C-alpha positions in Angstrom: 29.3 -106.0 228.7 31.9 -104.0 226.8 30.7 -102.2 223.6 31.9 -103.8 220.4 34.0 -102.2 217.6 30.8 -101.4 215.7 29.4 -99.4 218.7 32.7 -97.7 219.2 32.8 -96.7 215.5 29.2 -95.3 215.8 30.3 -93.2 218.9 33.3 -91.8 217.0 31.0 -90.8 214.1 28.5 -89.2 216.4 31.2 -87.3 218.2 32.8 -86.1 214.9 29.4 -85.1 213.5 28.6 -83.1 216.6 31.9 -81.3 216.1 31.0 -80.5 212.5 27.6 -79.2 213.6 29.1 -77.0 216.2 31.7 -75.5 213.8 29.0 -75.0 211.1 25.9 -74.2 213.1 25.4 -70.8 211.4 25.6 -72.3 207.9 22.1 -72.2 206.4 23.1 -75.2 204.2 24.0 -77.4 207.2 22.3 -80.7 206.7 22.9 -84.4 207.4 24.1 -84.8 203.8 26.6 -82.1 204.2 27.9 -83.5 207.5 28.1 -87.0 206.0 30.1 -85.6 203.1 32.5 -83.8 205.4 33.0 -87.0 207.5 33.3 -89.2 204.5 30.5 -91.6 205.5 27.3 -92.4 203.9 24.1 -90.6 205.0 22.7 -94.0 206.1 25.8 -94.6 208.3 25.4 -91.2 209.9 21.8 -91.7 210.7 22.4 -95.2 212.0 25.2 -93.9 214.2 22.8 -91.4 215.8 20.2 -94.1 216.3 22.4 -95.4 219.1 22.0 -92.1 221.0 18.9 -90.5 222.6 18.3 -88.1 219.7 18.5 -88.0 215.9 21.0 -85.8 214.1 18.2 -83.3 213.2 17.0 -83.2 216.8 20.6 -82.4 217.9 20.9 -79.6 215.2 17.5 -78.1 216.2 18.4 -78.2 219.9 21.8 -76.5 219.3 20.2 -73.8 217.1 17.5 -73.3 219.8 20.1 -72.9 222.5 22.0 -70.4 220.4 18.8 -68.5 219.8 18.1 -68.5 223.5 21.6 -67.2 224.1 21.0 -64.4 221.5 17.8 -63.4 223.4 19.8 -63.2 226.6 22.6 -61.2 225.0 20.5 -58.9 222.8 17.3 -58.5 224.8 14.3 -56.5 223.6 15.9 -54.6 220.7 16.1 -57.8 218.7 12.9 -59.1 217.2 11.8 -62.7 217.6 11.5 -63.0 213.8 15.1 -61.8 213.4 16.4 -64.4 215.8 14.3 -67.1 214.2 15.7 -66.3 210.8 19.3 -66.0 212.1 19.1 -69.6 213.5 17.4 -71.0 210.4 13.9 -71.7 211.8 11.5 -71.8 208.9 9.4 -69.0 210.5 8.8 -67.1 213.7 5.8 -69.3 214.7 7.9 -72.5 214.4 10.6 -70.9 216.5 8.1 -69.8 219.1 6.6 -73.3 219.4 10.1 -74.9 219.7 11.2 -72.3 222.3 8.1 -72.7 224.4 8.5 -76.5 224.3 12.1 -76.3 225.4 11.9 -73.4 227.9 8.3 -73.4 229.1 7.5 -69.8 227.9 7.5 -67.9 224.7 10.5 -65.8 223.6 8.5 -62.5 224.2 7.4 -63.6 227.7 11.0 -64.7 228.4 12.2 -61.2 227.4 9.6 -59.6 229.7 10.3 -61.7 232.7 13.9 -62.8 232.1 13.1 -66.4 233.3 12.2 -69.7 231.7 11.4 -73.0 233.1 12.6 -76.2 231.5 9.9 -78.1 229.8 9.1 -81.5 231.4 
């Protein structure tokens, strides 16, 4: 069955929102409300569009920030503190970042720096 115009519109909004997120990922004020405003859609429409995907808009934003934090760990290595990376990518605190990192990569950031390996969480 071919997706209808409503579904196509939702996919267009999601794709556009992901682009806005990628371009503004370092902005500490990045939020669903900001994204909806940039796209000219209501906050409800934005959330409804993401409900047709496998993750919410906030889950996508957290995942992208976590991936960027992971990349920073690879790039910077031991000289950079975990707290500094957590703050750079707008995690509320280091413990929240550590829990999210471990859930995604199967190890803590400090252990990852020591061993240089991670295992994807199941």
